[in-house]
C-alpha positions as CSV (number, residue, x, y, z in Angstrom):
1,M,67.8,76.9,171.6
2,S,69.6,73.8,173.7
3,P,70.1,70.7,171.4
4,A,68.4,68.8,174.6
5,V,65.2,70.7,174.2
6,R,63.5,71.3,170.9
7,P,60.3,71.1,169.0
8,V,59.5,67.6,167.7
9,D,56.3,67.4,165.5
10,G,54.8,70.4,167.0
11,Q,55.5,69.4,170.7
12,W,58.3,70.3,173.0
13,Y,60.5,67.4,173.5
14,D,63.5,67.0,175.9
15,A,65.9,64.4,174.8
16,E,66.2,62.7,178.5
17,A,62.9,63.3,179.8
18,G,60.4,62.9,177.0
19,P,57.8,65.4,176.0
20,L,57.5,68.5,178.2
21,V,54.3,69.9,179.8
22,R,54.6,73.5,181.1
23,P,53.2,74.0,184.6
24,Y,50.9,76.6,183.5
25,A,49.1,73.8,181.2
26,M,48.7,71.6,184.2
27,T,47.0,74.4,186.4
28,G,45.0,75.9,183.4
29,G,47.2,78.7,183.7
30,R,46.2,79.5,187.3
31,T,49.0,80.4,190.0
32,K,47.0,80.2,193.2
33,P,44.6,77.3,194.5
34,G,40.8,77.9,194.5
35,P,38.8,81.0,194.6
36,H,39.2,81.1,198.2
37,G,43.0,81.5,198.0
38,V,43.6,78.6,200.2
39,R,47.3,78.6,201.5
40,F,49.2,75.2,201.7
41,D,52.2,75.0,204.1
42,L,54.6,72.8,202.8
43,I,54.2,70.6,206.0
44,A,50.5,70.6,205.6
45,L,49.3,66.6,205.6
46,V,46.9,65.7,202.7
47,A,44.8,62.6,203.0
48,V,41.9,61.3,200.9
49,D,38.6,62.0,202.1
50,P,36.7,58.7,202.4
51,E,33.2,60.5,202.2
52,G,34.1,62.9,199.2
53,A,36.1,60.0,197.0
54,D,33.9,59.7,193.8
55,E,35.4,57.6,190.9
56,A,32.9,58.9,188.6
57,A,34.3,62.6,189.4
58,E,37.8,61.2,189.1
59,S,37.5,60.2,185.7
60,L,36.9,64.1,184.6
61,M,40.2,64.9,186.4
62,G,43.5,65.5,184.7
63,P,46.2,63.0,184.9
64,E,48.1,65.2,187.6
65,H,44.9,65.3,190.1
66,R,44.9,61.6,189.6
67,A,48.3,61.0,190.5
68,L,48.1,63.0,193.6
69,L,44.8,61.3,194.9
70,R,46.8,57.8,194.2
71,L,49.7,58.9,196.4
72,C,47.3,60.2,199.0
73,R,45.4,56.9,198.9
74,S,48.6,54.8,200.0
75,E,49.3,57.4,203.1
76,T,48.7,60.7,204.3
77,Q,51.6,62.7,202.9
78,S,52.6,66.3,203.4
79,V,52.6,68.6,200.4
80,A,55.9,68.9,200.0
81,E,56.3,65.1,199.7
82,L,53.4,64.7,197.3
83,A,55.4,67.4,195.1
84,A,58.3,65.1,195.3
85,D,56.7,62.0,194.6
86,A,54.7,63.4,191.7
87,D,57.8,65.2,190.4
88,L,55.7,68.4,190.2
89,P,56.8,71.8,191.0
90,V,55.4,72.8,194.6
91,G,53.4,75.6,193.0
92,V,51.5,73.4,190.8
93,V,50.9,70.8,193.6
94,R,49.4,73.7,195.7
95,V,47.1,74.8,193.0
96,L,46.1,71.0,192.1
97,L,45.2,70.3,195.7
98,G,43.1,73.5,195.8
99,D,40.9,71.8,193.2
100,L,40.7,68.6,194.9
101,L,40.0,70.5,198.4
102,E,37.4,72.5,196.5
103,G,35.9,68.9,195.0
104,R,36.1,67.4,198.6
105,H,38.3,64.7,197.4
106,V,40.9,65.4,199.8
107,K,41.2,66.7,203.6
108,V,44.1,68.8,204.7
109,S,45.5,69.2,208.2
110,R,47.4,72.5,208.7
111,P,50.1,72.7,211.0
112,V,50.0,74.2,214.5
113,P,50.8,77.8,214.4
114,P,53.8,78.5,216.5
115,A,52.1,80.7,219.1
116,Q,49.9,77.6,219.9
117,L,52.8,75.4,220.7
118,P,54.0,74.9,224.3
119,D,56.5,77.0,225.6
120,E,59.9,75.5,225.6
121,R,60.6,76.5,229.1
122,I,57.3,74.4,230.2
123,L,58.9,71.3,228.4
124,R,62.2,71.5,229.9
125,E,60.4,71.8,233.5
126,V,58.5,68.8,232.6
127,I,61.4,66.7,231.5
128,E,63.3,67.8,234.6
129,G,60.3,66.7,236.9
130,L,60.3,63.2,235.1
131,R,64.0,62.7,235.5
132,A,63.7,63.7,239.5
133,L,61.0,60.6,239.7
């Protein structure tokens, strides 16, 4: 066992980071978000749902859920930004966001599928037409 990570008084402790909480403990052992298997892309945008925000329900949430809500209140953020700002693995953030989405605390805007994006050729023709003006 590494000297940096060792059990202290029954808790795992990292000399530099402090007490350790395993990702499965934060998600209750779950690896997929919600019962519906929602998929959160890294670039999906997450914002607090003003109609769904309920302070009484927030008090029943875990600290990680509340941290994600706090980050989303300041500004709309992508899943990747939330994971970085909350210092949590992306898989954990996806599971927690599934809980928040199911509880109607957040809204998620999914990215546009590549098939629905405009063709590059058409965009180039528009640019050339604008330059000709």
